[in-house]
FIKOLZA-1660 file (N, C-alpha, C; in steps of 0.1 Angstrom, whole numbers, plus 5000, padded with zeros to 4 digits):
% residues 147
   i   px   py   pz ch aa at
   1 7574 2437 6646  A  M  N
   1 7572 2426 6635  A  M CA
   1 7558 2432 6631  A  M  C
   2 7559 2431 6616  A  T  N
   2 7546 2434 6608  A  T CA
   2 7543 2423 6604  A  T  C
   3 7528 2419 6605  A  L  N
   3 7523 2407 6597  A  L CA
   3 7517 2411 6584  A  L  C
   4 7519 2401 6575  A  P  N
   4 7511 2401 6563  A  P CA
   4 7497 2408 6563  A  P  C
   5 7494 2415 6552  A  G  N
   5 7482 2419 6552  A  G CA
   5 7470 2409 6546  A  G  C
   6 7458 2413 6547  A  P  N
   6 7448 2403 6542  A  P CA
   6 7449 2399 6529  A  P  C
   7 7453 2405 6521  A  R  N
   7 7457 2398 6506  A  R CA
   7 7467 2389 6506  A  R  C
   8 7479 2392 6515  A  A  N
   8 7490 2380 6516  A  A CA
   8 7485 2369 6522  A  A  C
   9 7476 2370 6532  A  W  N
   9 7470 2358 6537  A  W CA
   9 7460 2350 6529  A  W  C
  10 7454 2357 6518  A  G  N
  10 7447 2349 6509  A  G CA
  10 7456 2341 6499  A  G  C
  11 7467 2348 6497  A  V  N
  11 7475 2342 6487  A  V CA
  11 7483 2331 6493  A  V  C
  12 7486 2330 6507  A  I  N
  12 7493 2320 6513  A  I CA
  12 7483 2308 6515  A  I  C
  13 7471 2312 6517  A  L  N
  13 7460 2301 6518  A  L CA
  13 7460 2294 6505  A  L  C
  14 7460 2303 6494  A  L  N
  14 7458 2294 6482  A  L CA
  14 7471 2287 6479  A  L  C
  15 7479 2291 6483  A  A  N
  15 7493 2281 6480  A  A CA
  15 7492 2269 6487  A  A  C
  16 7487 2269 6498  A  V  N
  16 7483 2259 6509  A  V CA
  16 7473 2251 6502  A  V  C
  17 7463 2256 6497  A  A  N
  17 7455 2246 6491  A  A CA
  17 7458 2239 6479  A  A  C
  18 7467 2244 6470  A  I  N
  18 7475 2241 6459  A  I CA
  18 7480 2229 6463  A  I  C
  19 7490 2232 6474  A  A  N
  19 7500 2220 6478  A  A CA
  19 7491 2210 6483  A  A  C
  20 7483 2212 6490  A  V  N
  20 7472 2201 6494  A  V CA
  20 7466 2191 6482  A  V  C
  21 7463 2198 6475  A  L  N
  21 7455 2190 6462  A  L CA
  21 7469 2187 6454  A  L  C
  22 7480 2191 6451  A  A  N
  22 7489 2182 6446  A  A CA
  22 7494 2172 6454  A  A  C
  23 7494 2173 6469  A  A  N
  23 7497 2164 6476  A  A CA
  23 7488 2154 6478  A  A  C
  24 7477 2154 6473  A  T  N
  24 7465 2143 6474  A  T CA
  24 7468 2136 6461  A  T  C
  25 7473 2141 6450  A  T  N
  25 7475 2132 6440  A  T CA
  25 7483 2123 6440  A  T  C
  26 7493 2122 6451  A  A  N
  26 7504 2113 6452  A  A CA
  26 7500 2100 6464  A  A  C
  27 7488 2102 6467  A  I  N
  27 7482 2092 6476  A  I CA
  27 7478 2083 6464  A  I  C
  28 7485 2069 6470  A  R  N
  28 7485 2058 6463  A  R CA
  28 7472 2048 6469  A  R  C
  29 7463 2043 6463  A  S  N
  29 7450 2036 6467  A  S CA
  29 7450 2025 6458  A  S  C
  30 7447 2012 6466  A  Q  N
  30 7442 1997 6456  A  Q CA
  30 7428 1999 6453  A  Q  C
  31 7421 2010 6457  A  E  N
  31 7407 2008 6454  A  E CA
  31 7405 2017 6440  A  E  C
  32 7415 2022 6434  A  G  N
  32 7415 2027 6420  A  G CA
  32 7408 2043 6422  A  G  C
  33 7397 2046 6416  A  Y  N
  33 7388 2057 6419  A  Y CA
  33 7378 2056 6425  A  Y  C
  34 7378 2052 6439  A  A  N
  34 7364 2049 6449  A  A CA
  34 7361 2062 6450  A  A  C
  35 7349 2065 6454  A  A  N
  35 7345 2078 6458  A  A CA
  35 7346 2080 6472  A  A  C
  36 7351 2072 6482  A  T  N
  36 7356 2073 6494  A  T CA
  36 7368 2065 6500  A  T  C
  37 7376 2066 6490  A  G  N
  37 7392 2061 6491  A  G CA
  37 7397 2069 6501  A  G  C
  38 7411 2067 6503  A  P  N
  38 7422 2076 6510  A  P CA
  38 7423 2090 6506  A  P  C
  39 7421 2090 6491  A  R  N
  39 7421 2104 6489  A  R CA
  39 7411 2116 6492  A  R  C
  40 7399 2108 6494  A  F  N
  40 7384 2116 6494  A  F CA
  40 7388 2127 6505  A  F  C
  41 7392 2125 6517  A  V  N
  41 7393 2135 6528  A  V CA
  41 7402 2147 6522  A  V  C
  42 7414 2143 6520  A  P  N
  42 7424 2154 6518  A  P CA
  42 7418 2164 6505  A  P  C
  43 7411 2157 6495  A  L  N
  43 7405 2162 6484  A  L CA
  43 7394 2173 6488  A  L  C
  44 7385 2167 6496  A  L  N
  44 7376 2174 6501  A  L CA
  44 7384 2185 6511  A  L  C
  45 7393 2186 6517  A  V  N
  45 7400 2197 6524  A  V CA
  45 7406 2207 6515  A  V  C
  46 7412 2199 6505  A  G  N
  46 7420 2211 6496  A  G CA
  46 7411 2219 6489  A  G  C
  47 7401 2211 6483  A  A  N
  47 7390 2220 6476  A  A CA
  47 7384 2233 6483  A  A  C
  48 7378 2226 6496  A  A  N
  48 7373 2236 6505  A  A CA
  48 7383 2248 6507  A  A  C
  49 7399 2247 6508  A  L  N
  49 7406 2257 6512  A  L CA
  49 7407 2264 6497  A  L  C
  50 7408 2257 6487  A  L  N
  50 7406 2266 6474  A  L CA
  50 7397 2275 6473  A  L  C
  51 7387 2272 6475  A  V  N
  51 7373 2281 6473  A  V CA
  51 7371 2290 6484  A  V  C
  52 7378 2288 6496  A  L  N
  52 7378 2299 6506  A  L CA
  52 7389 2309 6503  A  L  C
  53 7400 2304 6500  A  S  N
  53 7409 2314 6496  A  S CA
  53 7408 2321 6483  A  S  C
  54 7399 2319 6474  A  I  N
  54 7395 2327 6460  A  I CA
  54 7383 2334 6466  A  I  C
  55 7374 2331 6473  A  L  N
  55 7362 2339 6483  A  L CA
  55 7372 2352 6490  A  L  C
  56 7381 2347 6498  A  Y  N
  56 7388 2356 6506  A  Y CA
  56 7395 2366 6496  A  Y  C
  57 7402 2362 6487  A  L  N
  57 7410 2371 6479  A  L CA
  57 7399 2381 6467  A  L  C
  58 7386 2378 6465  A  A  N
  58 7376 2383 6457  A  A CA
  58 7369 2392 6467  A  A  C
  59 7367 2392 6480  A  R  N
  59 7361 2400 6489  A  R CA
  59 7368 2414 6487  A  R  C
  60 7358 2424 6486  A  P  N
  60 7362 2439 6487  A  P CA
  60 7371 2442 6504  A  P  C
  61 7380 2449 6500  A  G  N
  61 7388 2453 6514  A  G CA
  61 7378 2457 6525  A  G  C
  62 7382 2454 6539  A  D  N
  62 7372 2463 6548  A  D CA
  62 7382 2467 6559  A  D  C
  63 7377 2475 6566  A  E  N
  63 7386 2485 6574  A  E CA
  63 7390 2476 6586  A  E  C
  64 7379 2467 6589  A  V  N
  64 7381 2459 6602  A  V CA
  64 7394 2452 6602  A  V  C
  65 7396 2445 6588  A  A  N
  65 7408 2438 6587  A  A CA
  65 7420 2446 6587  A  A  C
  66 7421 2459 6585  A  D  N
  66 7436 2468 6585  A  D CA
  66 7434 2470 6601  A  D  C
  67 7429 2469 6611  A  R  N
  67 7432 2473 6623  A  R CA
  67 7440 2461 6630  A  R  C
  68 7448 2467 6640  A  A  N
  68 7455 2457 6649  A  A CA
  68 7447 2447 6653  A  A  C
  69 7455 2436 6653  A  T  N
  69 7447 2421 6659  A  T CA
  69 7454 2419 6673  A  T  C
  70 7443 2416 6682  A  D  N
  70 7449 2411 6698  A  D CA
  70 7450 2395 6695  A  D  C
  71 7463 2392 6695  A  W  N
  71 7469 2380 6691  A  W CA
  71 7471 2371 6702  A  W  C
  72 7466 2377 6716  A  G  N
  72 7466 2371 6727  A  G CA
  72 7457 2357 6730  A  G  C
  73 7444 2359 6724  A  R  N
  73 7435 2349 6725  A  R CA
  73 7437 2334 6715  A  R  C
  74 7440 2338 6702  A  P  N
  74 7446 2328 6694  A  P CA
  74 7459 2321 6698  A  P  C
  75 7467 2330 6705  A  A  N
  75 7481 2321 6708  A  A CA
  75 7479 2314 6719  A  A  C
  76 7466 2319 6730  A  A  N
  76 7463 2311 6743  A  A CA
  76 7459 2297 6738  A  A  C
  77 7450 2298 6726  A  V  N
  77 7444 2287 6723  A  V CA
  77 7453 2276 6713  A  V  C
  78 7465 2281 6708  A  V  N
  78 7474 2275 6702  A  V CA
  78 7483 2265 6711  A  V  C
  79 7488 2275 6724  A  V  N
  79 7493 2268 6734  A  V CA
  79 7484 2255 6739  A  V  C
  80 7471 2260 6743  A  G  N
  80 7462 2247 6746  A  G CA
  80 7461 2238 6736  A  G  C
  81 7462 2240 6725  A  L  N
  81 7461 2227 6712  A  L CA
  81 7477 2219 6715  A  L  C
  82 7489 2226 6719  A  I  N
  82 7500 2221 6721  A  I CA
  82 7499 2211 6732  A  I  C
  83 7493 2216 6746  A  G  N
  83 7492 2209 6757  A  G CA
  83 7482 2198 6757  A  G  C
  84 7471 2199 6749  A  Y  N
  84 7463 2190 6745  A  Y CA
  84 7470 2177 6734  A  Y  C
  85 7479 2180 6726  A  V  N
  85 7487 2172 6718  A  V CA
  85 7498 2164 6730  A  V  C
  86 7501 2172 6740  A  L  N
  86 7511 2165 6747  A  L CA
  86 7505 2154 6757  A  L  C
  87 7493 2158 6762  A  L  N
  87 7486 2150 6771  A  L CA
  87 7478 2141 6765  A  L  C
  88 7476 2141 6752  A  L  N
  88 7468 2128 6748  A  L CA
  88 7471 2116 6750  A  L  C
  89 7482 2112 6748  A  E  N
  89 7488 2100 6750  A  E CA
  89 7490 2095 6763  A  E  C
  90 7494 2103 6772  A  P  N
  90 7496 2096 6785  A  P CA
  90 7481 2098 6795  A  P  C
  91 7475 2107 6795  A  L  N
  91 7460 2107 6800  A  L CA
  91 7452 2104 6794  A  L  C
  92 7452 2100 6780  A  G  N
  92 7442 2095 6772  A  G CA
  92 7432 2106 6765  A  G  C
  93 7422 2102 6753  A  Y  N
  93 7418 2109 6744  A  Y CA
  93 7405 2118 6756  A  Y  C
  94 7398 2109 6766  A  V  N
  94 7389 2111 6772  A  V CA
  94 7393 2126 6782  A  V  C
  95 7401 2123 6790  A  V  N
  95 7405 2132 6800  A  V CA
  95 7414 2141 6795  A  V  C
  96 7422 2141 6782  A  A  N
  96 7428 2153 6776  A  A CA
  96 7418 2163 6770  A  A  C
  97 7408 2158 6765  A  T  N
  97 7395 2164 6759  A  T CA
  97 7387 2171 6770  A  T  C
  98 7386 2161 6781  A  A  N
  98 7377 2170 6793  A  A CA
  98 7386 2181 6798  A  A  C
  99 7400 2184 6797  A  L  N
  99 7406 2193 6800  A  L CA
  99 7409 2204 6792  A  L  C
 100 7407 2199 6780  A  F  N
 100 7411 2210 6768  A  F CA
 100 7401 2217 6766  A  F  C
 101 7386 2214 6768  A  C  N
 101 7374 2218 6762  A  C CA
 101 7372 2231 6771  A  C  C
 102 7371 2227 6786  A  P  N
 102 7367 2241 6794  A  P CA
 102 7380 2251 6794  A  P  C
 103 7391 2246 6792  A  A  N
 103 7402 2255 6792  A  A CA
 103 7401 2264 6781  A  A  C
 104 7399 2258 6769  A  V  N
 104 7395 2266 6756  A  V CA
 104 7384 2278 6756  A  V  C
 105 7374 2273 6762  A  A  N
 105 7361 2277 6765  A  A CA
 105 7365 2289 6771  A  A  C
 106 7373 2291 6785  A  R  N
 106 7375 2301 6791  A  R CA
 106 7382 2310 6786  A  R  C
 107 7392 2306 6780  A  V  N
 107 7402 2315 6769  A  V CA
 107 7391 2323 6762  A  V  C
 108 7383 2319 6755  A  L  N
 108 7375 2325 6745  A  L CA
 108 7361 2331 6751  A  L  C
 109 7362 2333 6763  A  G  N
 109 7352 2340 6770  A  G CA
 109 7342 2334 6781  A  G  C
 110 7339 2322 6778  A  S  N
 110 7329 2316 6786  A  S CA
 110 7332 2315 6803  A  S  C
 111 7325 2316 6809  A  R  N
 111 7324 2320 6825  A  R CA
 111 7314 2307 6833  A  R  C
 112 7310 2301 6825  A  S  N
 112 7304 2288 6831  A  S CA
 112 7312 2275 6834  A  S  C
 113 7321 2277 6842  A  T  N
 113 7329 2263 6848  A  T CA
 113 7321 2249 6844  A  T  C
 114 7312 2248 6853  A  L  N
 114 7307 2237 6855  A  L CA
 114 7300 2232 6839  A  L  C
 115 7293 2243 6833  A  R  N
 115 7286 2237 6821  A  R CA
 115 7299 2234 6811  A  R  C
 116 7311 2241 6809  A  D  N
 116 7321 2236 6802  A  D CA
 116 7328 2223 6806  A  D  C
 117 7329 2221 6820  A  V  N
 117 7334 2209 6823  A  V CA
 117 7326 2195 6819  A  V  C
 118 7312 2197 6821  A  V  N
 118 7304 2188 6817  A  V CA
 118 7304 2188 6801  A  V  C
 119 7303 2198 6795  A  A  N
 119 7305 2198 6780  A  A CA
 119 7317 2188 6775  A  A  C
 120 7327 2192 6780  A  G  N
 120 7345 2186 6777  A  G CA
 120 7343 2169 6780  A  G  C
 121 7336 2166 6793  A  V  N
 121 7335 2155 6796  A  V CA
 121 7328 2145 6786  A  V  C
 122 7314 2150 6785  A  A  N
 122 7305 2146 6775  A  A CA
 122 7312 2143 6764  A  A  C
 123 7316 2156 6757  A  L  N
 123 7322 2152 6743  A  L CA
 123 7334 2143 6743  A  L  C
 124 7341 2142 6749  A  G  N
 124 7352 2135 6752  A  G CA
 124 7349 2118 6751  A  G  C
 125 7339 2115 6761  A  L  N
 125 7331 2101 6762  A  L CA
 125 7324 2100 6749  A  L  C
 126 7318 2107 6744  A  V  N
 126 7307 2103 6731  A  V CA
 126 7318 2102 6720  A  V  C
 127 7329 2110 6717  A  L  N
 127 7337 2108 6707  A  L CA
 127 7347 2096 6707  A  L  C
 128 7349 2095 6720  A  Y  N
 128 7357 2082 6724  A  Y CA
 128 7349 2067 6720  A  Y  C
 129 7340 2066 6726  A  V  N
 129 7331 2056 6722  A  V CA
 129 7327 2054 6706  A  V  C
 130 7324 2066 6702  A  G  N
 130 7319 2066 6688  A  G CA
 130 7331 2058 6680  A  G  C
 131 7340 2068 6680  A  F  N
 131 7354 2066 6671  A  F CA
 131 7359 2048 6676  A  F  C
 132 7361 2048 6689  A  T  N
 132 7368 2032 6690  A  T CA
 132 7356 2022 6689  A  T  C
 133 7346 2021 6691  A  E  N
 133 7335 2011 6692  A  E CA
 133 7329 2011 6677  A  E  C
 134 7323 2021 6671  A  F  N
 134 7317 2021 6659  A  F CA
 134 7326 2026 6646  A  F  C
 135 7334 2031 6650  A  L  N
 135 7341 2034 6636  A  L CA
 135 7358 2027 6636  A  L  C
 136 7360 2019 6647  A  G  N
 136 7371 2011 6645  A  G CA
 136 7385 2018 6647  A  G  C
 137 7383 2031 6652  A  V  N
 137 7396 2040 6652  A  V CA
 137 7401 2039 6665  A  V  C
 138 7415 2035 6669  A  D  N
 138 7422 2037 6679  A  D CA
 138 7424 2048 6685  A  D  C
 139 7419 2053 6695  A  L  N
 139 7422 2066 6702  A  L CA
 139 7428 2061 6716  A  L  C
 140 7439 2073 6719  A  P  N
 140 7446 2064 6729  A  P CA
 140 7438 2065 6744  A  P  C
 141 7438 2054 6749  A  P  N
 141 7427 2052 6763  A  P CA
 141 7435 2056 6774  A  P  C
 142 7448 2060 6775  A  G  N
 142 7453 2065 6787  A  G CA
 142 7446 2060 6798  A  G  C
 143 7442 2069 6805  A  L  N
 143 7433 2065 6821  A  L CA
 143 7421 2064 6818  A  L  C
 144 7414 2061 6807  A  T  N
 144 7399 2057 6803  A  T CA
 144 7398 2043 6808  A  T  C
 145 7386 2043 6816  A  P  N
 145 7384 2030 6820  A  P CA
 145 7375 2023 6810  A  P  C
 146 7370 2030 6801  A  I  N
 146 7363 2019 6789  A  I CA
 146 7373 2014 6782  A  I  C
 147 7370 2001 6778  A  T  N
 147 7380 1992 6770  A  T CA
 147 7371 1986 6759  A  T  C
% end
């Protein structure tokens, strides 16, 4: 199977950007045109995708992009993300993040297991407390003793 070339990916990214921006206009808000309403983040993402796709299409061709790509690592990261999503609800945000971070770090080439585990646990705890306590966002608690 032959994957599309770099220009085709740029066109696909441009189409996704246009779709995101079009879908953003369908978001209804009671705040009218508030700067930070529910349309803000999708608009920001759509605009960023649009700029990146235009920059990607405008760049001159390079020989690195034309070489065969090793899809093993990206595929392993995708499998890790799927596992993360599946474990998020039963294990909770902190435990799933603590497992996900060192696993993906290993896939991406890290060989410092202790550092990766400590970083995963710290990241999971800090983000969990930050989102649940300070931002009021409910993350799945699962096995997390913090309430």
